[in-house]
MILUMPA-577800 format. One record per residue (C-alpha): residue number from 1; residue in one letter; x, y, z. Coordinates in steps of 0.25 Angstrom, whole numbers, padded with zeros to 4 digits, always signed. Example, Ala and Ser with C-alpha at 12.3 -4.5 7.8 and 13.67 -1.06 7.14 Angstrom:
# MILUMPA-577800
{atom 1,a,{+0049,-0018,+0031}}
{atom 2,s,{+0055,-0004,+0029}}
//
This chain:
# MILUMPA-577800
{atom 1,m,{+0015,-0079,+0000}}
{atom 2,k,{+0006,-0071,+0009}}
{atom 3,r,{+0011,-0057,+0012}}
{atom 4,r,{+0012,-0053,+0026}}
{atom 5,s,{+0005,-0040,+0030}}
{atom 6,r,{+0014,-0028,+0035}}
{atom 7,r,{+0003,-0025,+0046}}
{atom 8,h,{+0001,-0032,+0059}}
{atom 9,k,{-0012,-0041,+0057}}
{atom 10,s,{-0020,-0033,+0066}}
{atom 11,l,{-0018,-0021,+0057}}
{atom 12,v,{-0020,-0028,+0044}}
{atom 13,p,{-0035,-0024,+0042}}
{atom 14,l,{-0032,-0010,+0045}}
{atom 15,s,{-0021,-0010,+0035}}
{atom 16,r,{-0030,-0017,+0025}}
{atom 17,e,{-0040,-0006,+0026}}
{atom 18,h,{-0029,+0005,+0026}}
{atom 19,h,{-0026,-0002,+0012}}
{atom 20,y,{-0040,+0000,+0007}}
{atom 21,a,{-0040,+0014,+0011}}
{atom 22,l,{-0027,+0017,+0004}}
{atom 23,v,{-0033,+0011,-0009}}
{atom 24,l,{-0045,+0021,-0007}}
{atom 25,c,{-0035,+0033,-0005}}
{atom 26,l,{-0027,+0028,-0017}}
{atom 27,r,{-0040,+0028,-0026}}
{atom 28,i,{-0044,+0042,-0021}}
{atom 29,h,{-0031,+0048,-0024}}
{atom 30,k,{-0029,+0041,-0038}}
{atom 31,g,{-0043,+0045,-0042}}
{atom 32,l,{-0043,+0059,-0037}}
{atom 33,h,{-0031,+0061,-0046}}
{atom 34,e,{-0039,+0055,-0058}}
{atom 35,h,{-0053,+0059,-0054}}
{atom 36,h,{-0051,+0073,-0047}}
{atom 37,t,{-0062,+0079,-0055}}
{atom 38,d,{-0072,+0068,-0056}}
{atom 39,r,{-0082,+0071,-0045}}
{atom 40,e,{-0089,+0057,-0047}}
{atom 41,w,{-0076,+0050,-0045}}
{atom 42,i,{-0073,+0059,-0032}}
{atom 43,q,{-0086,+0057,-0026}}
{atom 44,t,{-0086,+0042,-0028}}
{atom 45,k,{-0071,+0041,-0022}}
{atom 46,a,{-0076,+0050,-0010}}
{atom 47,g,{-0088,+0041,-0008}}
{atom 48,h,{-0078,+0028,-0009}}
{atom 49,a,{-0069,+0036,+0002}}
{atom 50,i,{-0082,+0038,+0011}}
{atom 51,e,{-0087,+0024,+0009}}
{atom 52,f,{-0073,+0018,+0012}}
{atom 53,f,{-0072,+0027,+0025}}
{atom 54,d,{-0086,+0022,+0029}}
{atom 55,t,{-0083,+0007,+0027}}
{atom 56,e,{-0069,+0006,+0029}}
{atom 57,l,{-0062,+0017,+0037}}
{atom 58,v,{-0073,+0020,+0048}}
{atom 59,v,{-0070,+0005,+0053}}
{atom 60,h,{-0055,+0006,+0050}}
{atom 61,f,{-0054,+0018,+0059}}
{atom 62,q,{-0062,+0012,+0069}}
{atom 63,a,{-0053,-0001,+0070}}
{atom 64,e,{-0041,+0009,+0071}}
{atom 65,e,{-0047,+0018,+0081}}
{atom 66,r,{-0054,+0008,+0090}}
{atom 67,i,{-0044,-0004,+0089}}
{atom 68,l,{-0030,-0001,+0084}}
{atom 69,f,{-0028,+0013,+0090}}
{atom 70,p,{-0032,+0011,+0104}}
{atom 71,e,{-0022,-0002,+0104}}
{atom 72,m,{-0011,+0008,+0099}}
{atom 73,r,{-0012,+0020,+0108}}
{atom 74,h,{-0002,+0015,+0117}}
{atom 75,m,{+0009,+0011,+0106}}
{atom 76,a,{+0021,+0020,+0104}}
{atom 77,g,{+0019,+0029,+0093}}
{atom 78,a,{+0004,+0026,+0090}}
{atom 79,r,{-0004,+0037,+0098}}
{atom 80,e,{+0000,+0049,+0089}}
{atom 81,v,{-0002,+0041,+0076}}
{atom 82,i,{-0016,+0036,+0082}}
{atom 83,e,{-0020,+0050,+0084}}
{atom 84,e,{-0016,+0054,+0070}}
{atom 85,v,{-0023,+0043,+0063}}
{atom 86,l,{-0036,+0045,+0072}}
{atom 87,a,{-0036,+0060,+0067}}
{atom 88,e,{-0034,+0055,+0053}}
{atom 89,h,{-0046,+0045,+0055}}
{atom 90,r,{-0054,+0058,+0059}}
{atom 91,r,{-0049,+0066,+0047}}
{atom 92,i,{-0053,+0054,+0037}}
{atom 93,e,{-0067,+0054,+0044}}
{atom 94,r,{-0068,+0069,+0041}}
{atom 95,l,{-0063,+0067,+0026}}
{atom 96,v,{-0073,+0057,+0024}}
{atom 97,n,{-0084,+0066,+0030}}
{atom 98,q,{-0080,+0077,+0020}}
{atom 99,l,{-0080,+0067,+0009}}
{atom 100,r,{-0095,+0064,+0013}}
{atom 101,s,{-0098,+0079,+0011}}
{atom 102,h,{-0089,+0085,+0000}}
{atom 103,k,{-0091,+0087,-0014}}
{atom 104,g,{-0082,+0092,-0026}}
{atom 105,r,{-0068,+0097,-0024}}
{atom 106,a,{-0070,+0095,-0008}}
{atom 107,l,{-0072,+0080,-0011}}
{atom 108,v,{-0059,+0079,-0019}}
{atom 109,s,{-0051,+0086,-0008}}
{atom 110,t,{-0058,+0078,+0003}}
{atom 111,l,{-0056,+0065,-0005}}
{atom 112,t,{-0041,+0068,-0007}}
{atom 113,e,{-0039,+0071,+0008}}
{atom 114,f,{-0046,+0059,+0013}}
{atom 115,a,{-0037,+0050,+0004}}
{atom 116,d,{-0024,+0057,+0008}}
{atom 117,t,{-0029,+0056,+0023}}
{atom 118,l,{-0033,+0042,+0023}}
{atom 119,e,{-0021,+0037,+0016}}
{atom 120,a,{-0011,+0045,+0025}}
{atom 121,h,{-0019,+0040,+0038}}
{atom 122,i,{-0017,+0025,+0032}}
{atom 123,r,{-0002,+0027,+0030}}
{atom 124,k,{+0000,+0033,+0044}}
{atom 125,e,{-0007,+0021,+0050}}
{atom 126,e,{+0000,+0011,+0042}}
{atom 127,r,{+0013,+0017,+0043}}
{atom 128,t,{+0013,+0023,+0057}}
{atom 129,l,{+0002,+0018,+0066}}
{atom 130,f,{+0002,+0002,+0062}}
{atom 131,p,{+0017,+0001,+0064}}
{atom 132,v,{+0015,+0006,+0078}}
{atom 133,y,{+0005,-0004,+0080}}
{atom 134,e,{+0013,-0016,+0074}}
{atom 135,r,{+0025,-0012,+0082}}
{atom 136,e,{+0018,-0010,+0096}}
{atom 137,a,{+0006,-0019,+0096}}
{atom 138,s,{+0006,-0031,+0106}}
{atom 139,p,{+0000,-0044,+0100}}
{atom 140,e,{-0012,-0041,+0110}}
{atom 141,t,{-0014,-0028,+0104}}
{atom 142,t,{-0013,-0033,+0089}}
{atom 143,a,{-0023,-0044,+0093}}
{atom 144,r,{-0033,-0033,+0098}}
{atom 145,v,{-0032,-0025,+0086}}
{atom 146,e,{-0033,-0036,+0076}}
{atom 147,r,{-0046,-0041,+0083}}
{atom 148,g,{-0052,-0026,+0083}}
{atom 149,i,{-0048,-0023,+0070}}
{atom 150,f,{-0053,-0036,+0064}}
{atom 151,g,{-0066,-0035,+0071}}
{atom 152,l,{-0069,-0021,+0065}}
{atom 153,i,{-0063,-0022,+0051}}
{atom 154,g,{-0060,-0036,+0049}}
{atom 155,s,{-0048,-0040,+0040}}
{atom 156,a,{-0051,-0029,+0030}}
{atom 157,s,{-0045,-0038,+0019}}
{atom 158,r,{-0054,-0031,+0009}}
{atom 159,p,{-0060,-0017,+0009}}
{atom 160,r,{-0075,-0016,+0013}}
{atom 161,h,{-0078,-0009,+0000}}
{atom 162,p,{-0067,-0011,-0010}}
{atom 163,e,{-0076,-0004,-0021}}
{atom 164,l,{-0072,+0009,-0013}}
{atom 165,l,{-0057,+0007,-0017}}
{atom 166,k,{-0058,+0007,-0032}}
//
């Protein structure tokens, strides 16, 4: 029996990418607990976070910012949450730039903050923003969003670089 998605089909690619990002966050959190003094592991995982951002999150943020959020601005309860998640996008970008330049203890701290921030951000979109969309969006809106998101990120049925999630 095929399991039905909890998400509207126009949001499924974004939710799939959220799942991949949560896997990365989990690997970072668990790994830092076990390898917090292993500089090579920390440097490698920071590199994975940077590459994941560059190859997955940049386009993901574009799909949200250019396609989904403009369609949602008029929806009841969406404007405030959209402003919050946009600020979180910028914060995640700043953290990635810090990962690119930090070494040593600063790298551990920044990697932890990156994983914490990204995880909380995803949870907010999935638990707060997406339900507003699913409740308020018209069939015309969902059709436009589905076409736009699919055009940018496809179905997201697989991560672009699964090796980053190990």
